[in-house]
C-alpha positions as CSV (number, residue, x, y, z in Angstrom):
1,M,-0.1,-0.1,-0.1
2,K,1.4,3.2,-1.3
3,S,0.1,5.8,1.0
4,S,0.4,3.7,4.6
5,T,2.9,6.1,5.6
6,E,0.1,9.0,5.4
7,V,-1.7,6.6,7.0
8,E,0.4,5.9,9.8
9,G,0.5,9.4,10.1
10,L,-3.3,9.9,10.0
11,L,-3.4,7.6,12.8
12,Q,-0.8,9.1,14.9
13,E,-2.7,12.4,14.8
14,V,-6.0,11.0,15.8
15,D,-4.7,9.0,19.1
16,Q,-3.0,12.2,19.2
17,C,-5.9,14.5,19.4
18,R,-8.0,11.2,21.3
19,V,-5.4,11.3,24.3
20,F,-5.9,14.8,24.4
21,L,-9.4,15.2,24.5
22,T,-10.0,12.0,27.1
23,K,-7.5,14.2,29.2
24,L,-9.7,17.6,28.5
25,L,-13.2,15.9,29.4
26,K,-11.5,14.3,33.2
27,D,-10.3,17.0,34.0
28,L,-13.8,19.7,32.7
29,R,-15.5,17.6,34.8
30,A,-12.9,17.2,38.0
31,A,-13.2,21.3,37.7
32,R,-17.0,20.3,38.9
33,E,-18.1,20.1,42.8
34,G,-21.3,19.2,42.9
35,D,-23.7,21.8,41.2
36,E,-20.3,24.5,42.0
37,W,-17.1,25.1,39.2
38,D,-14.0,25.6,40.1
39,A,-13.5,29.1,37.9
40,V,-9.3,28.0,38.6
41,A,-9.5,24.5,38.3
42,L,-11.3,25.6,34.8
43,A,-9.0,28.0,33.9
44,R,-5.8,26.4,34.3
45,T,-7.2,23.2,32.3
46,L,-8.3,25.4,29.7
47,E,-4.8,27.3,29.5
48,S,-3.4,23.6,28.8
49,A,-6.0,23.2,26.2
50,E,-4.7,26.0,23.9
51,K,-0.7,25.5,24.2
52,A,-2.0,21.6,23.0
53,P,-1.7,20.4,19.4
54,P,-3.5,22.5,16.7
55,L,-7.5,20.9,16.6
56,G,-10.7,21.9,14.8
57,A,-10.9,25.6,14.1
58,D,-14.2,25.1,16.1
59,L,-13.0,23.5,19.3
60,G,-10.3,25.5,19.2
61,S,-12.0,28.6,19.2
62,M,-14.5,27.5,21.4
63,I,-12.2,26.8,23.8
64,A,-10.0,30.5,24.0
65,S,-13.7,32.0,24.2
66,T,-14.6,30.1,26.9
67,R,-11.4,30.8,28.5
68,S,-11.1,33.9,28.1
69,K,-15.1,34.5,30.2
70,V,-13.9,31.6,33.2
71,E,-10.3,33.8,33.8
72,R,-12.2,37.0,34.8
73,D,-14.9,34.5,37.2
74,A,-11.1,33.1,38.5
75,S,-9.8,35.6,39.3
76,T,-12.7,37.2,41.0
77,A,-13.0,33.5,42.9
78,I,-9.8,34.3,44.5
79,L,-10.5,38.0,45.8
80,E,-13.7,36.7,47.1
81,L,-11.8,33.2,48.8
82,E,-11.1,34.8,52.0
83,A,-14.7,36.2,52.6
84,D,-16.1,32.7,51.4
85,L,-13.3,31.1,54.0
86,R,-14.5,33.5,56.2
87,D,-18.2,32.7,55.9
88,V,-17.6,28.5,56.4
89,C,-15.5,29.0,59.3
90,A,-18.1,31.4,60.9
91,R,-20.8,29.1,60.3
92,R,-18.6,25.4,61.1
93,S,-17.6,27.8,64.3
94,W,-13.4,27.0,63.6
95,R,-11.5,29.4,64.9
96,V,-9.4,31.8,62.7
97,D,-6.2,33.9,63.0
98,G,-3.9,35.4,61.2
99,Q,-3.2,37.3,58.6
100,W,-4.7,37.0,54.8
101,P,-3.0,34.9,52.5
102,K,-1.7,33.0,55.9
103,L,-4.2,32.0,58.2
104,Y,-4.1,29.0,61.4
105,L,-7.9,27.7,61.7
106,E,-8.8,26.2,65.4
107,R,-5.1,27.4,66.3
108,A,-3.4,24.6,64.0
109,I,-4.6,24.1,60.3
110,E,-1.9,26.5,58.4
111,F,-3.9,27.5,55.2
112,E,-2.2,29.3,53.0
113,V,-3.1,30.6,49.6
114,D,0.0,32.1,46.8
115,E,-3.0,34.5,44.7
116,K,0.3,34.2,42.0
117,R,0.3,30.7,40.8
118,R,-3.4,30.1,42.3
119,S,-2.9,27.5,44.6
120,I,-4.0,26.4,48.3
121,S,-1.7,24.5,50.7
122,I,-3.8,23.2,53.7
123,G,-1.6,21.8,56.3
124,G,1.6,22.1,54.1
125,L,-0.7,19.6,51.7
126,K,-1.6,21.5,48.2
127,L,-4.7,21.5,47.4
128,K,-6.3,21.0,43.8
129,S,-9.5,22.6,43.9
130,F,-11.1,26.0,44.9
131,A,-14.3,25.0,45.3
132,S,-15.5,25.8,48.7
133,K,-17.1,23.0,49.6
134,A,-14.3,20.9,48.3
135,I,-11.9,23.8,50.7
136,E,-14.6,22.9,53.7
137,R,-14.4,19.2,53.1
138,A,-10.7,19.3,53.2
139,L,-11.0,22.0,56.7
140,D,-13.3,19.5,58.3
141,K,-11.0,16.4,57.6
142,E,-8.4,18.3,59.1
143,V,-10.4,19.8,61.9
144,K,-11.3,16.0,63.0
145,E,-7.9,14.7,63.3
146,L,-6.8,17.5,65.1
147,I,-7.2,16.1,69.2
148,P,-8.5,13.2,70.3
149,R,-11.8,11.8,71.9
150,G,-10.5,11.7,75.4
151,F,-7.6,14.2,75.2
152,D,-5.9,14.2,78.4
153,P,-3.4,17.7,78.8
154,Q,-1.5,16.3,81.4
155,K,-0.7,13.0,79.6
156,F,0.2,14.9,76.6
157,M,2.3,16.7,79.2
158,G,4.2,13.7,80.3
159,Q,4.4,12.6,76.5
160,L,6.3,16.1,75.3
161,S,8.7,16.3,79.1
162,R,9.2,12.5,77.9
163,A,10.0,13.7,74.0
164,Y,12.2,16.6,75.9
165,D,14.3,14.4,77.3
166,E,14.9,12.0,74.0
167,A,15.6,15.1,72.1
168,S,18.0,16.9,75.3
169,A,20.0,13.5,75.0
170,G,19.2,13.4,79.0
171,K,21.1,17.0,79.6
172,G,17.7,19.5,79.6
173,G,18.4,23.0,79.1
174,E,16.9,24.4,76.1
175,T,16.2,22.4,73.2
176,P,15.0,23.4,69.3
177,L,11.4,22.5,69.5
178,L,11.4,20.9,65.9
179,R,13.7,18.2,67.6
180,V,11.2,18.0,70.0
181,Y,8.6,17.3,67.8
182,R,10.1,14.6,65.8
183,E,10.8,13.0,69.2
184,M,7.3,13.1,68.9
185,V,6.6,11.5,65.9
186,L,8.8,8.7,66.9
187,L,7.7,7.8,70.6
188,S,3.7,7.8,69.2
189,Q,4.5,4.8,67.5
190,S,3.6,1.2,67.7
191,S,5.9,-1.5,67.9
192,K,4.4,-2.8,64.7
193,L,6.0,-0.2,62.7
194,W,10.2,-0.7,64.3
195,R,8.9,-4.8,63.5
196,N,8.3,-3.8,60.2
197,A,8.5,-0.6,58.5
198,R,5.9,-0.4,56.3
199,A,4.1,3.2,55.2
200,R,0.8,1.5,56.7
201,S,2.0,0.8,60.3
202,F,3.2,4.4,60.2
203,A,1.1,6.9,62.9
204,E,0.6,10.2,60.9
205,F,1.0,13.2,63.7
206,T,0.9,16.4,62.1
207,A,2.6,18.9,62.3
208,S,-1.3,21.0,63.0
209,Q,-2.2,18.0,65.6
210,F,1.5,18.5,67.9
211,R,0.1,22.5,67.3
212,A,-3.4,22.0,68.9
213,R,-2.5,19.2,71.3
214,L,0.2,21.5,72.9
215,S,-2.1,24.9,73.0
216,A,-5.2,23.0,74.3
217,A,-3.3,21.1,76.9
218,L,-1.6,25.0,77.7
219,E,-5.3,26.5,77.4
220,S,-6.2,23.8,80.3
221,G,-4.1,25.3,82.1
222,A,-1.1,21.9,82.0
223,R,2.2,24.0,82.4
224,S,4.0,21.1,84.2
225,D,5.0,17.1,83.7
226,P,4.6,14.2,85.6
227,D,8.2,14.9,87.5
228,G,7.2,18.7,88.4
229,R,8.9,20.2,85.5
230,E,7.5,23.0,84.3
231,L,7.8,24.1,80.9
232,R,9.0,27.0,79.1
233,L,8.5,28.2,75.2
234,L,11.5,30.1,74.2
235,P,11.4,32.1,71.0
236,P,13.7,31.1,67.6
237,I,17.0,32.6,66.8
238,D,15.9,32.1,63.5
239,P,12.5,32.2,62.8
240,K,12.7,29.3,59.7
241,D,13.4,26.6,62.6
242,A,10.3,27.2,64.6
243,M,6.8,26.5,65.1
244,F,4.1,29.5,64.7
245,V,2.2,28.2,68.3
246,Y,-1.0,29.5,69.0
247,Q,-0.1,30.8,73.4
248,P,-3.5,30.8,75.7
249,A,-1.5,32.5,78.2
250,E,-0.6,35.6,75.8
251,R,-4.2,35.3,73.7
252,R,-2.0,35.3,70.3
253,F,0.2,33.3,67.6
254,G,4.1,33.0,68.6
255,F,6.8,32.0,67.4
256,V,8.8,29.3,69.5
257,G,11.6,27.9,68.6
258,R,13.2,26.2,72.1
259,I,11.3,24.7,74.7
260,E,12.7,23.8,78.2
261,F,11.1,21.8,81.3
262,R,12.6,23.5,84.0
263,S,12.4,22.0,88.0
264,T,10.7,24.9,90.5
265,G,13.9,25.9,91.8
266,E,15.9,26.6,89.1
267,G,16.6,29.7,88.5
268,V,15.6,31.4,84.9
269,A,18.5,33.0,83.1
């Protein structure tokens, strides 16, 4: 067949269009959250579609026209995002602290928006959707996991002091909070993980959960461990080596870089 080369070329072109259209259809459907369209996700999808291999004139024109309108909706959605988020939090009675574009929900969950890149992160994880229902669902999951049922502030303080002793190698003194947090993660694991370290055996203990439980313990009045040593929170030398923690005694968030469990009889330097 003399025209086999041309047919092969046509087949490749058609197959490329099939792959592209299948992905476009999937992405467009994914941008719908019930009866709500995520304008930001749509704009991102249509921008990619315009850069795809040339399609039929009608489809290409429709993509360009739709993207132009959706871009305006996306810009509006980003501008209105803070107000929408605060409405959700007010309805769910979730506390909000911080300044836009970085907020802290329930005194623990970091909610950050990068308007330039059009991205949202909740607890350090990127969220694909700007749809309010998707945001509320993701936050609801995070909030439910912050503080376990039957949380015991004094027990938590005991766990914290144990992690502190491990992090300071039993020497005490001012110890980096992030190092103590790492030990808390290790101490929260079951013996099963250390026998066979598989992902399914790993017990998550997120920074949001640590922040929430520390703040809840302090707010309850728990400030000492079972040995009577009192917890001190100290500022960081460098903010990047610290955690942003709500401090009930001062009724505000602040960077905590180091902690110390100090016996009551010891002087404060």
